[in-house]
N, C-alpha and C positions, 0 to 999 in steps of 0.2 A: 670936780665934785667927788666927795668921799662916798664910797660904796657902803653897803650894810656891814656892820660888824656884829658877830654873834658871840656872846659870852655864855658858854655852857657849863653848868655845874652838875656834878654827880657825887653821890654819897655811897660808900661801901663800907666794908668791914674795917673799922679803925682808920679810915681815910676819907677825905673830901678833896675832890679835884676840880679844877676849872681849865678850860681851854678857850682862848680867844681866837676866832678866825676872822680875818679882814681880807677882803678881796680874794677869797678862796684859799688863803695861805694861813698857816698858824703864825700868829703874831706873838703869843706867849702862852705858857701853860704853867700850872702850879699844883702841887699836891701837899696837903697839910694833915698832919696827925692831930695837932692841937684843935683844929676846927671840928674834928670828929668826936671830941670828948663829950660835948653836950650842945644842945640847940643854941644856947647863948653864944658860944664860941663860933658856931657855924654862921650865925647871923652876923657877927662881927667880921668874920672872914669875907662873907658876901658883900657887906657894906663897904669894906675897905677896897675891894677890887672893883666893885661897880663904880664907886666914886673915882678911883684912880684911872680906870680904863675907859669909862664913859661909853659903854656899848650901845648900839642901836637897839639890840634885842637881847634879852636874857632867856636862855633856853635851859630847860630842865625836864626831868621825867615827870609826867602827870601822875601825881600821887592820888588824885581823885578817881582815876580809872584803875582797873585791875593791875596790880603790880606784885612782884614777888619779893619786894623789899620788906625787911623786918620793921618792927616798931621803932627802933632807934634810928634807922636810916630815914624812915618817913618823917620822924620828928626833926631831923637835921634838914631835910628837904623843905619841910614846912617853914622852918626858920629862914632859909634862903629865899623861899618864895615871898615871905612877908617883907623881907628887906628889899627885894626887887620891886614889890608893889609900893613900898614906902618911898623908894627912890624915883617913882613915877617913870620908870623905864618900861618899854614894851616887853611883856612877859609871854613866852611861847612854851606852854607845857606840851610835851610830846609823849605819846604812848610808845614805849620801847617794844619794837617788833623783834621777834627772834628769827633773824634771817640766816643765821649761821649755826652750824652744829655745836660749836664751842665758842667761848669768848676768845680763845687763842686764834681761831680761824678768822673771827671778826677783826682782831688786832692786825693780823697779817694782811687782810684786805685793806684796812685803813692806812697801813704803812705804804702801800702802793701809791696813795694820793699824797701822803705826808711823810716822806722818807726821813725827815729830821728826827722822827721818833723811833726809827728802826732799832736803835740800841736798847730800847725799852722792852722789846719783844724777845724774850729768851726762849730757847728750845726747852720743852718740858716733856716729861713722860707722864704716864697715866697716874702714877702714885705721888707725883710732886704736889706740893701745896699750891694753891692759887697765888700767883705773885701779887704784891701790893700795888703794882702799876696797872692792874686790871681796871681800877676805878678811873684812872686817867684815860684809858681807851673808851670807857663808857661815856665820859664827858666828850671825848673826841667824836664818838659815833653820833651823839645828839647834835653837836655843832655841825658835823658833816651833813647830817640829814636835813637840818634847817637850812644850811647854805645851799644844798642841792635843790631844795624845794623853793628857795628864794622868796620873792615877794608874793607869789601865788599861795604858798603855804602859809605865810604870815597873814595874808588877807582872809584865808579860809578859817583861821582861828580867831578872828576878831568878832 
């Protein structure tokens, strides 16, 4: 029997990322600049990967709740949500909780569970710009949260 698979999407500054977790392990991940250009491209990106990967659950940030996302990122996430609903897959919108002081700390925590992405976490100083891979770890955090919550979290959102 196949376990639950979680396909998480995240949108950030000039990037859209996805992470697929199957049986607690990262099956694949992808980051796209093109998908972040406009909502139409984001929807196309989501449709392509939802059809290709056939996840049990699509996970994304809940844009209906309070979020710090800008208008562009919200529009991208809405397009992704619309594609997930159109594909008739189970949609799990999660509120992003700030559990770590910085996004870098969150990425370091997630790498302990998923060491295959360790090379994506670069040491940085205070004055460095935010790396483009941050949106990848945002998607990973959502997928990780959904996978840790499992079927109980899924049932609570229905």
